[in-house]
C-alpha positions as CSV (number, residue, x, y, z in Angstrom):
1,X,-8.9,-82.3,-38.1
2,X,-9.5,-84.4,-41.2
3,X,-7.2,-87.2,-42.1
4,X,-6.5,-87.8,-45.8
5,X,-5.5,-91.0,-47.5
6,X,-5.7,-92.3,-51.0
7,X,-5.9,-95.8,-52.6
8,X,-3.8,-95.0,-55.8
9,X,-1.5,-97.7,-57.2
10,X,1.5,-95.3,-57.0
11,X,2.7,-93.6,-53.8
12,X,5.9,-91.6,-54.5
13,X,4.4,-89.4,-57.2
14,X,1.4,-88.5,-55.0
15,X,3.7,-87.6,-52.1
16,X,5.9,-85.5,-54.4
17,X,3.0,-83.5,-55.7
18,X,1.7,-82.8,-52.2
19,X,5.2,-81.7,-51.1
20,X,5.3,-79.2,-54.1
21,X,2.0,-77.8,-53.0
22,X,3.2,-77.3,-49.4
23,X,0.5,-79.5,-48.0
24,X,0.3,-80.3,-44.3
25,X,1.7,-83.8,-44.6
26,X,1.1,-84.6,-41.0
27,X,-2.6,-85.3,-41.9
28,X,-1.7,-87.4,-45.0
29,X,-1.0,-91.1,-45.0
30,X,-0.8,-92.9,-48.4
31,X,-2.3,-96.3,-48.7
32,X,-3.0,-99.0,-51.3
33,X,-5.3,-102.0,-50.9
34,X,-4.0,-104.7,-53.1
35,X,-7.4,-106.0,-54.1
36,X,-8.2,-104.7,-57.6
37,X,-10.1,-106.5,-60.3
38,X,-9.7,-106.5,-64.1
39,X,-13.4,-105.3,-64.3
40,X,-14.3,-101.7,-63.5
41,X,-17.5,-99.9,-62.5
42,X,-20.1,-100.0,-59.7
43,X,-21.6,-103.3,-60.8
44,X,-18.3,-105.0,-60.5
45,X,-17.9,-104.0,-56.9
46,X,-17.8,-106.7,-54.1
47,X,-18.4,-106.2,-50.4
48,X,-15.7,-108.8,-49.5
49,X,-13.0,-107.6,-51.9
50,X,-10.6,-106.4,-49.1
51,X,-11.0,-109.4,-46.8
52,X,-7.6,-111.1,-46.2
53,X,-5.9,-108.9,-48.9
54,X,-2.8,-106.9,-48.2
55,X,-3.4,-103.2,-47.6
56,X,-0.2,-101.1,-47.8
57,X,0.0,-98.2,-45.4
58,X,2.6,-95.9,-46.8
59,X,3.2,-93.1,-44.2
60,X,5.6,-90.3,-44.9
61,X,8.1,-88.8,-42.5
62,X,5.7,-86.1,-41.4
63,X,2.6,-88.4,-40.9
64,X,1.3,-88.1,-37.4
65,X,0.8,-91.2,-35.3
66,X,-3.0,-90.5,-35.0
67,X,-3.3,-90.2,-38.8
68,X,-1.5,-93.5,-39.3
69,X,-3.6,-95.2,-36.6
70,X,-6.9,-94.1,-38.3
71,X,-5.8,-95.3,-41.7
72,X,-4.7,-98.6,-40.2
73,X,-8.1,-98.9,-38.4
74,X,-9.9,-98.3,-41.8
75,X,-8.0,-101.2,-43.4
76,X,-8.6,-103.5,-40.4
77,X,-12.3,-102.7,-40.3
78,X,-12.5,-103.8,-43.9
79,X,-10.8,-107.1,-43.1
80,X,-7.5,-106.4,-44.8
81,X,-4.0,-107.4,-43.6
82,X,-1.7,-104.5,-42.9
83,X,1.7,-104.0,-44.7
84,X,3.9,-101.1,-44.0
85,X,6.1,-99.7,-46.8
86,X,7.5,-96.3,-47.5
87,X,6.5,-94.8,-50.9
88,X,9.7,-95.8,-52.7
89,X,9.5,-99.4,-51.4
90,X,5.9,-99.6,-52.4
91,X,6.4,-98.4,-55.9
92,X,9.3,-100.8,-56.5
93,X,7.2,-103.7,-55.2
94,X,4.1,-103.0,-57.2
95,X,6.1,-102.5,-60.4
96,X,7.3,-106.1,-60.0
97,X,4.1,-107.8,-58.8
98,X,1.4,-105.7,-60.4
99,X,2.3,-103.1,-63.0
100,X,4.8,-105.0,-65.1
101,X,2.6,-108.2,-65.1
102,X,-0.3,-106.1,-66.4
103,X,1.8,-104.8,-69.2
104,X,3.2,-108.3,-70.1
105,X,-0.3,-109.8,-70.0
106,X,-1.6,-107.1,-72.3
107,X,1.3,-107.5,-74.7
108,X,0.7,-111.2,-75.0
109,X,-3.1,-110.7,-75.5
110,X,-2.3,-108.1,-78.2
111,X,-0.6,-110.9,-80.2
112,X,-4.1,-112.5,-80.5
113,X,-5.8,-109.5,-82.0
114,X,-4.8,-110.2,-85.6
115,X,-4.1,-114.0,-85.3
116,X,-5.9,-116.7,-87.1
117,X,-9.2,-117.7,-85.4
118,X,-8.3,-121.4,-86.0
119,X,-5.1,-120.8,-84.0
120,X,-6.9,-119.1,-81.1
121,X,-9.5,-121.9,-81.0
122,X,-6.8,-124.2,-79.6
123,X,-6.4,-122.0,-76.5
124,X,-6.4,-123.6,-73.2
125,X,-6.3,-122.6,-69.6
126,X,-2.6,-121.5,-69.8
127,X,-3.4,-118.7,-72.3
128,X,-6.5,-117.7,-70.3
129,X,-4.4,-117.5,-67.1
130,X,-1.7,-115.5,-68.8
131,X,-4.1,-113.0,-70.4
132,X,-6.8,-112.6,-67.8
133,X,-5.8,-109.2,-66.5
134,X,-5.4,-107.9,-70.1
135,X,-9.1,-107.2,-69.9
136,X,-8.4,-104.2,-67.6
137,X,-9.2,-100.6,-68.5
138,X,-6.4,-99.2,-70.7
139,X,-7.1,-95.6,-69.6
140,X,-6.6,-96.5,-66.0
141,X,-3.4,-98.4,-66.7
142,X,-1.9,-95.6,-68.8
143,X,-2.1,-93.4,-65.8
144,X,-0.6,-96.0,-63.5
145,X,2.3,-96.9,-65.8
146,X,3.1,-93.2,-66.4
147,X,3.1,-92.5,-62.7
148,X,5.4,-95.4,-62.0
149,X,7.3,-95.4,-65.2
150,X,10.8,-95.5,-63.7
151,X,10.3,-98.6,-61.6
152,X,8.3,-100.4,-64.3
153,X,11.0,-99.7,-66.8
154,X,13.6,-101.4,-64.6
155,X,11.5,-104.6,-64.5
156,X,10.8,-104.5,-68.3
157,X,14.5,-103.9,-69.0
158,X,15.4,-107.0,-67.1
159,X,12.7,-108.9,-68.9
160,X,14.0,-107.6,-72.2
161,X,17.4,-108.9,-71.5
162,X,16.0,-112.4,-70.8
163,X,13.9,-112.3,-73.9
164,X,16.9,-111.2,-76.0
165,X,18.7,-114.2,-74.7
166,X,15.9,-116.5,-75.4
167,X,15.5,-115.1,-78.9
168,X,19.2,-115.5,-79.6
169,X,19.0,-119.1,-78.5
170,X,15.9,-119.9,-80.5
171,X,17.5,-118.4,-83.6
172,X,20.5,-120.7,-83.1
173,X,19.2,-123.8,-81.4
174,X,22.0,-125.9,-82.9
175,X,24.6,-123.7,-81.3
176,X,26.3,-125.1,-78.3
177,X,24.7,-123.9,-75.0
178,X,21.6,-122.4,-76.7
179,X,19.1,-124.9,-75.2
180,X,20.9,-124.9,-71.9
181,X,20.5,-121.1,-71.7
182,X,16.8,-121.4,-72.2
183,X,16.7,-124.2,-69.7
184,X,18.3,-122.1,-67.0
185,X,15.8,-119.3,-67.5
186,X,12.9,-121.8,-67.3
187,X,14.4,-123.2,-64.1
188,X,14.7,-119.7,-62.7
189,X,11.1,-119.3,-63.5
190,X,10.3,-122.4,-61.4
191,X,12.2,-120.8,-58.5
192,X,10.4,-117.5,-58.9
193,X,7.0,-119.3,-58.8
194,X,8.0,-121.1,-55.6
195,X,8.6,-117.7,-53.9
196,X,5.0,-116.5,-54.5
197,X,3.1,-116.7,-51.2
198,X,0.8,-119.7,-51.0
199,X,-2.5,-120.3,-49.2
200,X,-3.2,-117.7,-46.5
201,X,0.1,-116.0,-47.2
202,X,2.1,-119.0,-46.1
203,X,5.0,-120.5,-47.9
204,X,4.0,-122.1,-51.2
205,X,3.2,-125.8,-50.8
206,X,3.5,-128.6,-53.3
207,X,0.0,-130.0,-53.7
208,X,-1.2,-133.1,-55.5
209,X,-3.6,-132.5,-58.4
210,X,-6.7,-134.6,-59.1
211,X,-8.7,-133.7,-62.3
212,X,-12.3,-134.7,-62.5
213,X,-14.6,-134.6,-65.5
214,X,-18.1,-133.3,-64.7
215,X,-21.1,-132.5,-66.8
216,X,-21.6,-128.8,-67.5
217,X,-25.0,-128.4,-65.9
218,X,-26.4,-126.8,-62.7
219,X,-25.4,-128.4,-59.4
220,X,-22.6,-130.7,-60.6
221,X,-19.7,-128.7,-59.2
222,X,-21.6,-128.2,-56.0
223,X,-22.3,-131.9,-55.7
224,X,-18.6,-132.7,-56.3
225,X,-17.4,-130.3,-53.6
226,X,-20.1,-131.5,-51.2
227,X,-18.9,-135.1,-51.6
228,X,-15.3,-134.2,-51.1
229,X,-16.3,-132.6,-47.8
230,X,-18.3,-135.7,-46.8
231,X,-15.2,-137.9,-47.0
232,X,-13.3,-135.4,-44.8
233,X,-10.7,-134.2,-47.3
234,X,-9.7,-130.5,-47.2
235,X,-9.5,-128.9,-50.7
236,X,-6.4,-126.6,-50.7
237,X,-7.1,-125.0,-54.1
238,X,-9.3,-125.3,-57.1
239,X,-9.2,-124.3,-60.8
240,X,-11.9,-125.0,-63.4
241,X,-11.4,-125.5,-67.1
242,X,-14.0,-126.0,-69.7
243,X,-13.5,-128.5,-72.6
244,X,-13.6,-126.8,-76.0
245,X,-15.4,-129.5,-77.9
246,X,-17.8,-131.0,-75.3
247,X,-20.2,-129.8,-72.6
248,X,-18.0,-130.8,-69.7
249,X,-16.0,-129.1,-67.1
250,X,-12.6,-130.1,-65.8
251,X,-12.2,-129.1,-62.1
252,X,-8.6,-129.5,-61.0
253,X,-8.6,-130.3,-57.3
254,X,-5.5,-129.5,-55.3
255,X,-5.0,-131.5,-52.0
256,X,-2.1,-132.5,-49.7
257,X,-0.2,-135.4,-51.3
258,X,-0.9,-137.6,-48.4
259,X,-4.7,-137.7,-49.1
260,X,-4.5,-137.7,-53.0
261,X,-4.9,-141.5,-53.3
262,X,-7.8,-141.5,-50.8
263,X,-9.5,-138.7,-52.8
264,X,-9.2,-140.6,-56.1
265,X,-10.5,-143.8,-54.5
266,X,-13.5,-142.1,-52.8
267,X,-14.5,-140.2,-55.9
268,X,-14.2,-143.2,-58.1
269,X,-16.4,-145.3,-55.8
270,X,-19.0,-142.5,-55.9
271,X,-19.1,-142.6,-59.7
272,X,-16.9,-139.6,-60.6
273,X,-14.7,-139.8,-63.7
274,X,-11.0,-139.1,-62.8
275,X,-9.1,-137.9,-65.8
276,X,-5.8,-136.8,-64.3
């Protein structure tokens, strides 16, 4: 007997359609690997895309144990980490952490479409980070947003309330409490960021950041990372920004605070330019 699963971004709608069709739901187990990319097509595929990523197994009440076991085995064989959520829980969660962020990123990027080129030329890593996923396929996202419209609308409505409050404060900055209201929302944002899982899914950790300036030429980044390894310092995270007006890169190295001074000292001695 064949076992059926799917990897769609929405689970409740799929299950509802199958129920209306009178399908044998004992053979069906919804699933969703949380490992998509903003690029589509065969050439964008990666063999390691599922490794270490959450794979939601969303069984329904009629799903047989053998069916669930086989879908779980598929996810584990591909190196994913299992997460169990029912369809309603799944759709609520992805609306918050995936679907609404996609919409917000696209809306911010849309502001750039008719902006002055000289304004956009000032863009740094913050804007790139905020708008990266806006490069996703609009046709795909129309389907996803329509299928999970109810849950996404809840998140967007809450965001709208916050934006209305910010807008009111910005339009009356001299009014008592206006700046404090904005400050509270920014502080709430700090709290929200701290709740995003950190390295290997563990609790987010405060790292020290060391920024190095390197020439934008083959082998420089590899040489830097090799020398960090040679001094016995573990790199917890890494981001790379390119300077707008010079052929240099700015790798931001994140390490445990206890080894930050050692890293700066060792890299300086080896001739690297520390800029932050």
